[in-house]
C-alpha positions in Angstrom: 0.0 0.0 0.0 1.4 3.3 -1.0 0.6 6.3 1.2 1.4 9.9 1.8 3.6 10.2 5.0 1.4 10.8 8.0 -1.7 9.6 6.3 -3.4 6.4 5.2 -4.2 7.4 1.6 -3.6 4.6 -0.9 -4.4 4.2 -4.5 -4.7 0.4 -4.3 -4.8 -2.0 -1.4 -3.2 -5.4 -1.3 -6.0 -6.5 1.0 -8.7 -6.2 -1.6 -9.8 -9.7 -2.7 -8.9 -10.5 -6.3 -12.5 -11.7 -6.8 -13.7 -8.2 -5.9 -11.4 -6.5 -8.3 -12.3 -8.9 -11.1 -16.1 -8.7 -10.5 -16.8 -5.3 -8.9 -20.3 -5.2 -10.3 -21.2 -8.6 -8.8 -23.1 -8.1 -5.5 -22.0 -11.5 -4.2 -18.3 -10.9 -4.9 -18.4 -7.3 -3.7 -20.7 -7.1 -0.6 -21.5 -3.9 1.2 -20.8 -5.4 4.6 -17.8 -7.7 5.2 -16.4 -8.7 8.5 -13.6 -10.4 6.7 -12.6 -7.0 5.2 -12.6 -5.4 8.7 -10.4 -8.2 10.1 -7.9 -8.1 7.3 -7.6 -4.2 7.3 -8.0 -3.5 11.0 -4.7 -1.7 11.2 -5.6 0.7 8.4 -9.1 1.2 9.8 -8.0 1.9 13.4 -5.3 4.3 12.2 -7.8 6.2 10.0 -10.3 6.3 12.9 -7.7 7.6 15.3 -6.7 10.3 12.8 -10.3 11.3 12.2 -11.1 11.5 15.9 -7.9 13.4 16.8 -8.5 16.0 14.0 -12.1 16.5 15.0 -11.3 17.0 18.7 -8.3 19.3 18.1 -10.3 21.4 15.6 -13.3 21.9 17.9 -11.1 22.7 20.9 -9.1 25.3 18.9 -12.3 26.8 17.5 -13.8 27.1 21.0 -10.7 28.8 22.3 -11.1 31.4 19.5 -14.9 31.6 19.2 -15.8 32.0 22.9 -13.6 35.1 23.5 -14.8 36.6 20.2 -18.4 36.0 21.2 -17.8 37.6 24.6 -16.1 40.6 23.0 -19.0 41.0 20.6 -21.4 40.9 23.5 -19.4 43.5 25.5 -19.0 45.7 22.4 -22.1 45.3 20.3 -20.7 47.4 17.5 -18.1 44.6 16.9 -20.8 41.9 16.6 -21.5 42.6 12.9 -17.9 42.5 11.8 -17.1 39.4 13.8 -20.1 37.4 12.7 -19.8 38.8 9.2 -16.2 37.7 8.9 -16.9 34.2 10.2 -19.9 33.9 7.8 -17.7 34.9 4.8 -15.1 32.3 5.8 -17.8 29.7 6.2 -19.0 30.2 2.6 -15.6 29.3 1.1 -15.8 25.8 -0.5 -13.6 23.4 1.4 -11.7 22.2 -1.7 -11.0 25.9 -2.6 -9.8 26.7 1.0 -7.5 23.7 1.1 -6.1 24.7 -2.3 -5.3 28.2 -1.1 -3.7 26.9 2.1 -1.5 24.1 0.7 1.1 26.5 -1.0 1.6 28.0 2.5 1.3 25.0 4.8 2.1 22.1 2.5 0.0 19.0 2.3 -1.0 17.0 5.3 -2.5 17.8 8.7 -2.0 21.6 8.9 -4.3 22.8 6.1 -7.0 20.4 7.1 -6.9 21.5 10.7 -7.0 25.2 9.7 -9.9 24.6 7.4 -11.9 22.7 10.1 -11.3 25.5 12.7 -12.5 28.1 10.2 -15.7 26.3 9.4 -16.5 25.7 13.1 -16.1 29.4 14.1 -19.4 30.6 12.7 -21.6 28.1 14.5 -19.7 28.7 17.8 -19.6 32.5 17.7 -23.3 32.7 16.9 -24.3 30.3 19.7 -22.1 32.2 22.2 -23.8 35.5 21.2 -27.3 33.9 21.4 -26.6 32.4 24.8 -25.2 35.6 26.3 -28.0 37.7 24.8 -30.6 35.3 26.1 -29.8 35.7 29.8 -32.8 37.0 31.7 -32.6 40.7 32.3 -33.8 40.3 35.9 -30.7 38.2 36.6 -28.5 40.9 35.3 -30.3 43.5 37.3 -29.9 41.4 40.5 -26.2 41.1 39.9 -25.8 44.8 39.3 -27.7 45.4 42.5 -25.1 43.4 44.3 -22.3 45.6 42.9 -21.1 43.4 40.0 -19.1 45.2 37.4 -19.4 44.5 33.7 -16.6 42.0 33.4 -17.6 40.2 36.6 -21.2 40.1 35.4 -20.1 38.5 32.1 -17.8 35.9 33.6 -19.8 34.8 36.7 -23.4 35.4 35.7 -24.0 35.7 31.9 -21.5 33.1 30.8 -22.7 30.3 33.1 -26.3 31.0 32.1 -25.3 30.9 28.4 -23.7 27.4 28.8 -26.7 25.5 27.4 -26.6 27.5 24.1 -22.8 27.2 23.9 -22.8 23.5 24.5 -25.5 23.1 21.7 -23.2 25.1 19.4 -20.2 22.8 20.3 -22.3 19.7 19.6 -23.4 21.1 16.2 -19.8 22.1 15.3 -18.5 18.7 16.3 -20.9 16.7 14.2 -20.2 19.1 11.2 -16.5 18.7 11.7 -16.7 14.9 11.7 -18.2 15.1 8.2 -15.8 17.7 7.0 -12.6 15.8 8.0 -13.3 13.4 5.1 -12.7 16.1 2.6 -9.1 16.4 3.8 -8.3 13.4 1.6 -7.6 15.9 -1.2 -4.5 17.0 0.7 -3.5 13.6 2.0 -5.0 13.8 5.5 -8.7 12.8 5.5 -9.0 10.2 8.3 -11.8 7.8 7.3 -12.2 9.8 4.1 -8.9 8.1 2.9 -10.6 4.7 3.2 -13.6 6.0 1.2 -11.4 7.3 -1.5 -9.4 4.1 -1.6 -12.6 2.1 -1.9 -13.7 4.0 -5.0 -10.2 3.7 -6.5 -10.3 -0.1 -5.9 -13.1 -0.7 -8.4 -15.7 0.6 -6.0 -14.9 -1.8 -3.2 -18.2 -1.6 -1.3 -17.1 -3.0 2.0 -14.3 -0.4 2.3 -16.6 2.5 1.4 -19.5 1.5 3.7 -17.2 0.6 6.6 -15.6 4.1 6.6 -19.1 5.7 6.2 -20.6 3.8 9.1 -17.6 4.6 11.3 -18.0 8.3 10.5 -21.6 8.1 11.5 -20.8 6.2 14.7 -18.1 8.7 15.6 -20.4 11.6 15.2 -23.1 9.9 17.4 -20.6 9.0 20.1 -19.1 12.5 20.3 -22.6 14.1 20.2 -23.8 11.8 23.1 -20.6 12.6 25.1 -21.1 16.3 24.7 -24.8 16.0 25.6 -23.8 14.3 28.8 -21.1 16.9 29.5 -23.7 19.6 28.9 -26.1 18.0 31.4 -23.3 17.7 34.0 -22.2 21.4 33.8 -25.7 22.8 33.8 -27.6 21.0 36.5 -29.7 24.1 37.2 -31.1 24.0 33.6 -32.1 20.4 34.1 -33.8 21.1 37.4 -35.6 24.0 35.8 -37.0 21.9 33.0 -38.1 19.2 35.5 -39.9 21.8 37.7 
């Protein structure tokens, strides 16, 4: 198997049964689900899954580290909200293939352009949800905090931000699921996680088991990460859960 260093991209796979290559159009010879394929290619699959998961988590964490301060700044200085949201919206509209093409001459192929692209696409969702969450805090809560002598920054950090957590967590969940899907596009620059297996499956005379296995793993990864974030959101906002139950 030939591969770009640091990735699992391959043009052909020695693990594809010759019967599949000879009769790719025969459903019996080229099944969509094959446990035999998984066993024979587990090292490739596990490496691609690890790469996919790592890229997703890193991109979302970096995007959160950028988007939360930007959203807080836009909330404190409303005149900056339009430029911040507008810029992130414009970046979001850039097609992923075009963005990677622009980045590659500066970063080279591999992990870096994919990670930058994923961060860029996650920013819009996160910034908007931070703004929505902060803006949706009950005005009576703010008034009570001001009556206790809270300054603007203290009010933001200790009152508004905790109350905005449900909206922020919802944004993180949406950004994470979207990022899982977008990682696959990174195959064009040699670092697409499970997308590499999908691409290889199409190159191997449409090897169905390879394509569907990678697709199902992407779906499973998105569901697992979304469930994990939902549980984290419930854990960090117990007051919101009690309020709904009441």
